[in-house]
N, C-alpha and C positions, 0 to 999 in steps of 0.2 A: 491438606495435601503435602506430601513430602517434596523436597526440592527436585529429586530425581525420580522419574517414572520409567519403568521398563515396559516396552511394548512388544517384546519378543522378536526373535529373528534378527538379533543384532541391531536393534533400534531402541534408543532411549530419548527422553525429553528432559531438558533442564529448565527450571523456572528462573529466568533472568529478569530482575526488576526493571521497570521503567520509572524513573523518578517523577513524582508529581503528576501522575497520569492515571485516570480512572481505570484504564485497562489493567493496570497493576504489574503485568509482566509479559515478556515474550517467551514463548516456548521454543527454545533452541533445540533442534533435534540432532542427535549423534547417530551416525550410520557407520557401522563397522564395515571395512573393506579389506581386501587382501593386502593393500598397501598402507593401511592405517586408518584411523577414524576420519570421517568427513563430517563437517558441520553443515546443517541446513539452517542458515541465518546465524547471527552471532549476538544480537542484543544491542542495547543503547550504550554509547560511549560515556561511561560514568564509572568512577572508582568502585562504587557499591555493586554495580552490574558486573564489572570485571571480576570482583571478588567472588560473586555468586557463580559466574561461569567457570572460573578455575576451580572453585570448591566442588562444583558438580562433576567436573571432569575427574578430580581426585577421588570422588566417591566411586567412580568407575575404574579406579586404578590407572588413570590416564593423567598425563601432564599436557599442558597446552602445547608444549614442544612436540608432542606426538602427532598433532593434527596434520593430516596429509593435504586436505583441501577444504574449501569453503564454498558452498553453493548458496547464492542469495536469491530469494524469491522476488525481492524488489528493493529499490534503493532507499526506502524510508529509514530514518536513523534508528528506530527501534529494531530494525532487522540487519542493517548494514553497518551500524555505528562502530562495532568492535572488530570488524573484519581486518582493518589495517593493523591493529595491535596483535591480533592472532597471527597474521602473516609475519610480522616482525619477530615474534617469539618462536615461530615454528618453520618459517620458509614455505608455508602452505600457499597454494595457488588460490585465487578467488575467481569465481565464475558468475556471470550475470548476463541477462539478455541485452542485446546491443542497444535497444531503445532506452533502457535505464542506465546503461553505461554512458550513453551520450548525455543524459541528465547530469551524471556525476562529473563528467568532463566539463560541461558548461558551467556547472556550479563552481568548480575549482578555478576555472579561468576568469570568473567574474570578480570584480573589485568588491571588497567589503561594503555592504550597504546596497548592492545592486538589487538583491531580492526584496529588501524593504521598499526601495523606490518602485519596483514593479508592483508589489502588493498594494501600495498606496494608489498607484494609477488604476489598477484593476478594480479596487474597491470604489474609487470615485466613479469609474465607468459603470459600476453595478448599482450606483445610487446611494452608497454609504454616506451618512452625514459627516460633516467635517470633524465633529467631535470624536468620531470613531477613528478617523484617519490621522488626527493630530499626534497620537502617541507613536505612530510609525515614523513620522517626520522627526520627532524628538529623538527616537532611538537611532535614527540615521546619523545624527551628529553627536551621540553620546559616547561613542567608542565601543558600544555593545555589539554591533552587527557581526564582527569577526567571530563572536562566540556562539552565533546561532547554530543549532544542530544541523549537520549535513554539509556545511560549507567547505569542510576539508576532508570529506570522506575518501577512503582509499579507492584508487582507480583499479578496477578488476583487470586481470591479465588473461582470462579465458572468456570466450563467448559461449553462452548457452544458446544452442540452435534449436528452435521449435521442431518437435517431432523426432529428434535424434536422441540416441542413448548417450548419457554422459560417460566419460572415460573413467569409470570406477571399477577397479579390478574385483571380479567376483560378484558384482551386483548389476541388476538391470534397472536403471533409473532413467526414465524417459521424460523429456521436457515437454510440457503442454503450455503453449502461449495463452495467457488469460488476461489480456489488457482490460482496463476499466478503472481499477484502483490506482494503478500507474500504467504508463504506456508499455512498459516492458515486464509487467508482472508475469511470473511463471508459476504453475503448479508442477509438481514432480511426481510422476507415476512410478511407484516401485512395483515392477511387473514380476512379482514373485508370490507364490502361494502364501496366504495369511498363516502365521505361525499357529493360530488356533483353528485353522481350517474353516474360517468363516466363509460362507458362499460369496463369490464375487471375484473380481479380477484385481487382486493385489491391494495395495494401499496408496493413498494420495497425501503427499505433503502439500497442503493447500495454501500456505502463507496466509494472507488476509483475504483471499478470494472467496473462500467458502468457510464460514465460521458457524458454530452451532446455534448461537443466540444473538448474533450481531449482523446487521446489514452493513457491509463495509462502505466507507466513504468513496464516492466516485470522483476521481480527480479530473481537473480540466486540462485539456491539451490545447496549447495555443500556438500561434504562428510567431516565430522570433523575427521574421523579416519585416514586421510592420514598424520597427523602431531601429534606428541605426546603431544603438548602443547596447544590443543584446537585451531585449525587452524583459526576459525572465530566464533564470537558470533552469527552471523546471518545465520548459515548454518544448513541444514537438509540433509538427504541422497539425492544423486544426481538424477536428472531426466530430464524432458523436460518441463521447466516452461512455455514456450510459448504454447506448446501443452496443458498443464493444463489450461492455460488461455482461449484458444480457445474452449476447451470442456466446461469450466465453462460458457462462453458466450452463447453457444448453450443451456445449461441447463436453464439459466436465460430467454433466449428468449422464451422458451416453457411455461413459467409461465403465460404469457398473462396478465401481470399486467396493471392496468389502468393508473398508474402514478409511476414515479421513483423519489425518494428523495435522490439525491447524496450528497456526503460530500464536493463537490466543485461546483462552478458555480451556477446552478439553477435547480429547479424541471422541469421535462419534461414528456411528454407522448410519445407514440409510441416506447416503449422499443424494440420491435422486429425489427423495422426499424433501430434503432441505433445499435443493435447487427449485423445486416447485413452489415452496413457501416464499423464496426470495423473488421469483418471477411474479408471483401473485402480489407480493408487497409492492413492487415497483409499478405494476399495472394499476393497483389501487391508488398509489401516490400520484401517478400521471393523471388519473381520472379526477382526483381531488384538486390538482393544480389547474385543470381546465375550468373547474368551477370558480376558482379564485381569479382566473384570468378573464372572467366575464367583463371586467373593466381593466384598462391598461395598468400594468404594474412594472416597476423595475425589479431586477433580481433581488435587491435588498428588501424591497417592500414585500415581495413574494415570500422570502425567507422569514420575515417577521410574522407572516400569517400562516405559515405551514405548521403542521403538528410535529413536535420534537419530543424528546423524552422528559422535557421540563418546559415551563413557560419561557418565552423569549427573554423576558426581563431577568431570568435566572441563569441564562446561558453565559458562560465566561467569555471574555473578550476573544481569545484565540479560537474558541469553538464557534463563535459567530462567523468568523472568516471562513471556516470550513463549511458551515451551514449555507452561506451565500454561494459558495462554489458548487455545493450540492444542488441548490435551487437552480443555478444557471445550467448545470449539466442536464437536469430534467427538462428545462425549457428548451435546450438544444434538441433534445429527443423529440419533443412535441413539434418543433419547427421542422425537423427532419421528416416526421410523419405527416406533415401538412395540417396539423391540428392547432398550430399557433403561428404567429408571425410578429416581427418587430413593427412598431408603429413608426412610420416615416417621420423624420424631422425631430424625434425626441432625443434629448441629451441631458442626463443619461438615458440610455435606450430603454423604452418600455415595450412590453410584449402583451399581446391580447389573443384570446382564443378565436379561432375561425371555424 
């Protein structure tokens, strides 16, 4: 694949690499407007990623200084990482949903190491063994925490309001709130006829919400009031993130878009079909978890027993943390549905099917 892909109708995608990540790259989309180009996401804050972003823009006869605005689907560093540098070089505005902007603000306000302290506490509460937690405690005192991705992300200066059209001259881009992957994730519906006249209602910049071959990670939303020292920079009031994601999927499926332009992999059609696949996937996973929870298990023990794309022993350290939060998000859904419950008096907490 070439670095730059033209999608027609004043829309292009640029492949911006993610260092040391199996996803490989983020697809940064360029949307032409009457006031200049607008980026949908920007990519990871890394010199090689910046070089690829600026090189892709030059291939379109653009300079980064030409960028008029940046629309961020969600706060993760492979999407928001380069936004601040783009703004510095161009004066562009940055827009994000308020829930994810709150995440960015809390992250920047926290002391270096706060996130590592939080992660260690959460992993302990999920039943992680001390051997897994020890590297986090070591990193807390090594001077490394300040270099963790996302700790100094740019604060957006515009709010993306769900259901409203963004202020883009000559374009109709409507925000669709799709929480689940993050609390403030948005998809962006380009309400314009498809340039190839494919049947359907425009195109969808789907971020990480709807991908052609990946089921996105479901992030945990937590309560920051249970600890006096800001228990986590990535937390919002507690809820049911998997339920949020499934409801968001159904909302996107009803749009009837002609084509989906995701932030990873490749563009695709049949959004409704992909939505059905993902809904079925999570229903199958919930059913499988009920079988595992015939006996009480902590979220860590549950993650060890779940099916992943490789055996648990081969899952890298960081990916195990993601897997445990995924397991806990699914357990929360089962509790919400009345199909599982915590076992009274267990510490770390165990869950069992009911």
